[in-house]
N, C-alpha and C positions, 0 to 999 in steps of 0.2 A: 327286297324280299319278293315283291310281286313280280319283278323282272326275272328273277331266278326261277320262280314257279312257272312263268310263261315259257321260258326257254326249255325247262324240263318237259313240259307238256308237249312242246313242238318236237322234241327229240324222241319222246316215248310214243307219240301218236302212231298207231298201227297203220301200215300201208303208206306212210308218207313218201318214202323213196319209190316204192313200186308204182304208186299212182303217177309219179312224175315220169317214169320210164314206160308207161303204158300208152298205147295209141289205139283208140277205138274209132273205127270207120263205119259209119252208117251207110249201108248199101241200098236198102229198101226201107221206106217208111211211108206206106201208101195203102189205100184200099183198092183191091183188085177184084175184077169180075171174072168168074169162071163159069162157063156154060156147063150144062148137065152132062155127066159122063165124060168129062175131059180132064186132062192134066195140063198144067202150065209149068214150064221150066224157066228158071232164072240163072244165067251163067254166073259163076263165082270163080274168078281167076285169082288164085292165091300164089303169089310169087315169093312170099316170105317162107322161110323154112318151117316156122312154127306159128300157128294161129289158132285162136279159139273162135268158132262160129257160134253166135247167139241168135236164136230165132224165137219169136213169139207171134201168135196169131189168134184171131177171134173172128168167128163167123157173125157178121152183123145182120145179114138178111138171107133168107132162104136156106134150103138144104138142111140135112140132118147132121152135117159135120164134114170136115175135110181131113185129109191125112197129109202131113208134110214130111218129105224125105230129103236127106242129103246124100247125093250119089257122086261117084267119079263120073267124068264125062262119058266114058265108054259104057258104064252101066246105065246112064240116062238114055243113051241111044238104044240100048237093049229094051228098056222100059217102053220107050216110044214105039218100037217095032213089035211089042208084044212078047218078047222073049224073056227068059229068066234074068233077073237082075239081083244085085246084092247091095242094099243100101248100107251106108255107113251108120246112119241113125234114122229112125223112123218113129213117128207118133201114130197112135191109133186114130181111127176116124172119130173125131170129136169136135165140139163146137168151139173150143178154145184149148190152147196148150202151148207148148214150146219146148226147147231143148238148148243145151249148151254142150258143144262137142269140140274137143281138141283135135285139130287136123295136124298130124305130125310131119307130113311131107308137102312140099310145094307142088302145085299142079292145078289142073282145071277140074272144077267141081260144078255141080248143078243142084240148085235147090228146087225141088219139084213140089207143087201143090196139087194134090190129087182129089178130084171131085167125082170120081167114077162111081161112088156109092149112090150119089144123088142122081136120079134119072128124071126128075120132074122139072127142074128149072135152074135158073142162074143163082149162084151163091156169091155174095159180096163178102170178101174176107179182108180184114184189116191185118196187114202183114208188116212185121218189123224184123229186119235182118241186119246184123252188124258183125264185123270181124274185129277181134282184139289182137293186137300185136304187142310184143315186148315182154317184159318180165311176167305179167299176169298170165300170158299164154304158156310160159315155161313152167309154171308152178304145177306140181302134181300132188295128188292126194297121197298122204302117207298113213300107214297103219302101224300100230304097236306090234312088236314081235309076238309070235305065237305064245311064248312062255309068259309074257306080261299080260296078254289078253286072258289067258287061263287064270293067272293070279288075280286079276281084277274080278273075274266071274266068281272064283272060289271065295274071295274075301267078301264080296257082296252077298253071296248066299249064306255064308256063316254069320254075317252081321244081321241079315234078315231073320235067320233061324234063332239067333240070340234074342232079338227084339220080340219075336212071336212067343218064344218060350217064357221070357220074363213077363210079358203082358198076360199070357195065359195063366201063369201061377198067381199073379196079383188078382186077376179076375176070379179065379177059382177060390182063392182065400176070401175074397169079399163076398162071393155068393154063398159060401159055406157059413160065414159069420152071420149073414142076413137070415139064412134059414134057421139058424139056432137062436135067433133073437138078439144076438149081441151086436156090438158096434164093429163095423169092418175095420181091419187094421189099415192104417194110413201109410205109415212108414216103417217097414220092417225089412 
């Protein structure tokens, strides 16, 4: 009996097969120093067709915060030369943060750490960058169809209205009985 339970648990465990097909590659896991009013770029060569880039960071010393951007290589060159650029994803200037971004096309990308808001000194930033390949990178977020979402909202609102109405009537009856000096009705 215990053996059957163990086998069923192993079969039903969520993510068992997807975890086996997933490959996570750590690209950067280090503390970097960025001088004031500078940006640093880290090339990210993704030769697989689908990947998820995961990044997290925290400012350990100095500065009021940094911004981290993921750009295509051409957009990174535009950023370095002071021209308009279009990041794929960007965080605001803050002391810690991160993102998870699905890169649908193979190519050359650059992760940029931007310290241009800080004009006083060096910032030390703990940076972790990894790429996930395989089944986990192919999974997409799915939503309910519009008609089902509307049904869920309507049912929830009707249930809420019923509970509020029922509770309000019970409270009103109890308050009326208390004012008249009688016992409040418990179960009617």
